[in-house]
C-alpha positions as CSV (number, residue, x, y, z in Angstrom):
1,M,128.1,47.6,80.3
2,K,130.7,50.4,80.5
3,G,132.1,48.8,83.6
4,L,132.6,45.5,81.9
5,L,134.6,47.3,79.2
6,G,136.6,49.1,81.8
7,I,135.0,52.5,80.8
8,R,134.2,54.8,83.6
9,K,133.4,58.0,81.5
10,D,132.2,58.4,78.0
11,K,135.6,59.8,77.0
12,D,137.3,56.5,78.1
13,I,135.9,54.7,75.1
14,Q,138.9,56.1,73.1
15,Y,141.2,53.9,75.3
16,H,139.1,50.7,75.1
17,E,141.1,47.9,73.4
18,P,138.9,46.4,70.8
19,I,139.3,42.8,69.8
20,S,141.9,42.3,67.2
21,T,140.9,41.1,63.6
22,A,143.1,38.1,64.0
23,V,141.2,37.0,67.1
24,C,137.8,37.6,65.4
25,E,139.0,35.5,62.5
26,A,140.2,32.7,64.8
27,F,136.8,32.8,66.5
28,K,134.9,32.5,63.2
29,G,137.2,29.5,62.4
30,N,136.4,27.8,65.7
31,N,139.9,28.3,66.8
32,H,139.2,30.8,69.6
33,P,136.5,30.5,72.3
34,G,135.0,33.9,71.8
35,P,134.1,36.9,74.0
36,D,134.6,36.5,77.8
37,L,133.0,38.6,80.5
38,D,136.2,38.7,82.5
39,N,137.9,40.8,79.8
40,L,135.0,41.8,77.5
41,Q,136.1,43.2,74.2
42,L,133.9,44.3,71.3
43,D,134.5,44.3,67.6
44,F,134.1,47.9,66.5
45,T,135.4,47.2,62.9
46,H,132.3,45.2,62.0
47,P,128.5,45.5,62.5
48,L,126.8,44.6,65.8
49,T,125.5,41.6,64.1
50,C,128.9,40.0,63.5
51,E,129.5,36.7,65.1
52,W,131.8,38.2,67.7
53,N,129.5,40.9,68.9
54,T,126.5,38.5,68.7
55,Q,128.2,36.2,71.2
56,A,129.1,39.1,73.4
57,T,125.4,40.2,73.4
58,T,124.4,36.7,74.4
59,L,127.0,36.8,77.3
60,L,125.6,40.1,78.4
61,L,122.0,38.8,78.3
62,G,122.9,35.9,80.6
63,L,124.7,38.3,83.0
64,Y,121.6,40.4,83.0
65,R,119.3,37.4,83.7
66,E,121.7,36.1,86.5
67,T,121.7,39.5,88.1
68,E,118.0,39.9,87.7
69,A,117.4,36.7,89.6
70,K,119.9,37.2,92.3
71,Q,118.8,40.7,93.1
72,R,115.1,39.7,92.6
73,W,114.4,42.8,90.6
74,N,110.8,44.0,90.8
75,V,110.4,44.9,87.2
76,R,107.9,43.9,84.5
77,P,109.2,40.6,82.9
78,R,110.7,41.1,79.5
79,G,111.7,38.6,76.9
80,D,115.2,37.9,75.8
81,E,114.8,39.7,72.5
82,W,113.7,42.8,74.2
83,V,116.6,42.7,76.5
84,K,119.0,41.9,73.7
85,G,117.6,44.9,71.8
86,L,118.5,47.2,74.8
87,I,122.0,45.7,75.0
88,E,122.5,46.2,71.2
89,E,121.2,49.7,71.4
90,R,123.7,50.6,74.2
91,M,126.5,48.8,72.3
92,G,125.7,50.9,69.2
93,R,126.2,54.1,71.3
94,L,129.7,53.2,72.5
């Protein structure tokens, strides 16, 4: 996840450009497409459960599932809610 955010080391989080309030409001009003994996930004001013961060979590879940299938991971199958929980836990530590 850090790589998607352009973060290489923990201290780099201070340089991460969070999404602006104006863009979040536009997204809530259906005037912005929302988070994008090509330039992933999180909303650090609101809870992880806000619309923007929920959509970002869904995108990251999709990337996880895509990577899991492509690389044929030999891991115990886990449901989407379990994987989302891991993603949200990690987002909460950023």
